[in-house]
N, C-alpha and C positions, 0 to 999 in steps of 0.2 A: 386749150385747157391749161391754166397755170397751176403748177403744183410745187409744193415744197418737198423735194426728194429727201426724205429723212435718212435714207441710206447714204447718200452722197453729201448731205448737209448743204444743199444749194437749191435755189429756185430754178425751175425749168418751165418752158412753155412748149406744149405739144400741140400740133395741128393734126387732127384726125382726118385722114383722106381715104379715098378708094385705093384698092390694091395697085392700080396702075400709076398712081401719083406719089408713091412713097419716096422719101428722100431722108433717110435716118440722120445724115449729117446736119440737116437743117430742121431736125425734130418734126418732120412730116411722117407720121406713122399710119399704117393701115389700121382700119377698124377691126381687122382680123388678126392683128398681131397681139401677143399677150398683153402688152401695155394698153394698146388701143381698146381691146375688148374689155379690159378691167375698168378703163375710164368711162366707157359708154354706160350711161345710166347712173353715173355717180353724181353727187350733189356737193355744193360748196360745204366744206367742213368734214366731208367723208375722208377716212383714211383707207386707202386702197393698197392691198398687198398683192404683189405680182411675182410669180416665179419666172426668172430670166436666166440666161446661161451663166451669169455671174453669181447667181444665188437668189435670195429673196429680196425684193425691193419694196419698200414702204413709201407711199406718197400721200401727203395731205393735200386735198383739192382746195385751192385758194380762190380760183375764179374760173368761170365758164363763159365763153363768149362765142358769137358766130361771126 
């Protein structure tokens, strides 16, 4: 999932994986994590708001691929 992280003002690409495959440094996040759960079911153009330890993160979904 490619997003424009509106909080950090940069584009990021997340790969949503199972809990055993997570690697946050390489943006491989679990579908059970706050960001992964928020991105599941989103569509291109959606603005997703997620509460993370740093505060509230807003992301605009730019592209979804498999």
